[in-house]
N, C-alpha and C positions, 0 to 999 in steps of 0.2 A: 346216867348225868357226866360221869368222870369221861365215860365214851367218847360221849359227844363235843366236850371241853377239849379232848386230844385231838378229834377231828378237825374242830375249828382251829386249832392252833396250828395243825399241819397246812391248813389251806393258806393261811395269812403268812405263814413262815415261806411255804413254797412260792406265793406272790411277791413276797420282800426279796427272795433270792433272785427271781427272774428280774424285777426292776434293778436289782444291784448289779447284775452280770450287765458289762458294757464291750464295745468294740469300736474301732476306728474306721471310718470310712476315708478313704484316699482316692484319688483320682485325677484325670488330666480333660482339660478342655482343649479343642482341637477347633479350629476355624477352617470349614470348608469354603473355597472360592476364593476373590481376590477382592481386597475391600477398596473403598477410595482412597488414592494417596492422601497422607496426613496435610493438613494446612498450615504454612508457618503463622505464628502469630505474632500479629504487628504491635509489637511492644512501644508504648512512649519514650519519651528522650529518659525519663525517671527510671521507670523499669531497666531500660537497656543495660544502665550503669550496675545493676544489681545482679544480671543474667549475663556472661560472659559467652553462652552459645544460642543460639537461634533455637528456640523452643518451638513444639508444633500441638496440633489438637492431639487429642488422647481418645478419640472415638474408637479406634481398633489398635489395641497395641499388642503385637505378634513377635513371639519370641521362637525357642527352637522346636524343630519339627511342627511348625505353625501352630504351636501353641498359645492359647488367646487370655490374656491376663484381664484383670478387673472384672471378672465373672463372678455373681454372686450366688451361691451354692448352698443352699438350706433346706430343713425338713420344714416340708409344707402342710404334711399332714400326719398324723400319728401321735400327736403330743396333747391334743384336744384335752382342755381339763386338768392338764399338770400344771401344776406351779413351781416357777423357778425364781430364786433370789440372784437378782443383777450383781455384777461384780461391783466392788467400790472403786477399783482403779480405771481412772478417768480414760478414755481414748482421746489422744491428742490429735486436733487438726490444726497444722500448721500453715501459716502464709508466709511464704519463703520464696525471694527470687520474682515476685508479684505472680505467684502460681500458689493454688490449694495444693497439699501433702497430707493425707491421700488423696487420689481422686475418687476412689469407689473405699467405701469402710462399712463392717457391720457393727452395730452396736444394740445391745438389750434395752427395751424398756427400762426407767429407772438408772441407768447406768450414767455416768457423767461423761460430757464430754467437753474437753480444756479446749477452747478456742484460741490461737496464739500468734501474734503478729511479731514476725521475727525481721519484717523490713522496716528501713528507716524513713517509712512514708506511711501514710494512712490508707487502711483498708476499711471497707465495711463489709457485715456477714448479713444476707438476706436470706432467710430460709422462706422456703414457698410448699410445705407440705400440703397436701390435697384431701388425706384421709380425718374423717369425723373425730374428734378428740385430740389432732395435734393443730397448733395454731402458729401462724407466721411470726416471725421477728425479724429486726433490723435493728442493727447497730453499728457504731463506727469503733475503730480500734487505731488509734491515731497515731502511734510510734513504737519505735520498736521494745519489745519488753512487755505489751500489753496482752492482758488474759483476761478471757469472760468464762467463766465455769458455770453460771447460773443459769442463761437464757435456755439453754437446751433442756435444762431438767424442768423448766418451768412452762414449756411449750410442747414438748414432744412426748405425747404420751402413750400412743397406741402403736401399735406395728403397722409400716410402710415400707413397701419396695417400690420406688426409692424415694426421699426427701431430698429435692434440690438445694444446693446452698450456691449464691453467688454472690460476686462483688460489684457492686453497683459501679464503683468507680472505675476498675479496670473490667471492662466486659466481657474479658474471655475468661475471667477466673469462675470456674466450676467445681464443685464436689456434690458426690452424691453418698448419701447415708441409709443403707440398708436396715430397718429399725424391725428388731423380732422381739416375742415376748418369752424366747427360750435362749439358749447358749449353742445350738447346734447349726452353726451356719460358719462359712469362711468365704474369702475372696479369693481368686485363684491368682496365683503370683507372675512372674514375667513370662514363664515359660509355661502358664496354662495349669500348673499344680495345685492341688489344693489337698486339706486335711479337715476331716471333724472328727474329734477326738471325744470319746466315751460316751458314746452313744446307748443308751440303754437298750436292752432286747426289747425286740417288738417288730412290728411290720410298719413300714413308713411310704411317705412319696417325697423324694428326691427331688427339687428344682435348680434348675441353671438358669441363672437370668443375664442378660448382657444389654447394657443401656440402647445401642444401635443395632443390634442384630433384631432384638424384639421390640423394642419400644413400647406400645401399648397391650402386646400380647403378652401371656403370663410366663413364655420362658419353656425351656425343654424338661421333663420330666421321665423319672425312673420309679418304679417300685422296687423296695428293696427290703431284706429283711435281718436284721440284726440279731444274731445268738450271740456267742462267749468269742465270737474270732473277728477279724477283720473283714470288711467288705470292699470291693474294688467297683467304682462306678466313673467311667469314662462318658464323655458326652461329645458329640461332633455337632457344632454349631454352624449353620450356614449364612455366608452373607446375603442378606435378602435381594430381591430383584430389583434393579433401578427404574 
């Protein structure tokens, strides 16, 4: 009996140690091909006063060495059945200069999103989720300093890539939220770099998704194995044929 107890303890301990070991995934997203040129945003008179430069659409934001920004990179397989506690720190979605910032962001189910208006004029925030479990919301923020941190938690309760948010007052304003039930995701920076930290040991599928390049398609995938060291995972995303 004592021998059996010891054996079971070793198995449990081994499993715990495997789950405790973790590493980082780092990589770069490179765009292949020539994207359509950005389009100047036709600001109205009120918004033009808030924005000193002419802004453009953010369909393809390309940086150094063709690095592609705003790509959502996440673990799409390998975490099934695992439970994760969402952060209590809010993600901030800011309306500033008649634009949403950030354009693409990741958030966990149950993590608050603090939606803020920094402009001295009215915006509204209209969420258009498509996944069962998530519900549409639409509310106005009429002046600078207005904040809402309740609508998101009330409405977005299931993973979804991507939840579209728009302003009905200013038709060019969009933001996209990638919602996951785990914390292992990232959005590529201005030069296409990304990092997913502290992924537990295991075998996974890593997916890189770009709004314009992939659209209704699921994105590019790689199989990765995380042991107790770092993993490099680079992706090349092609501009789709016109």
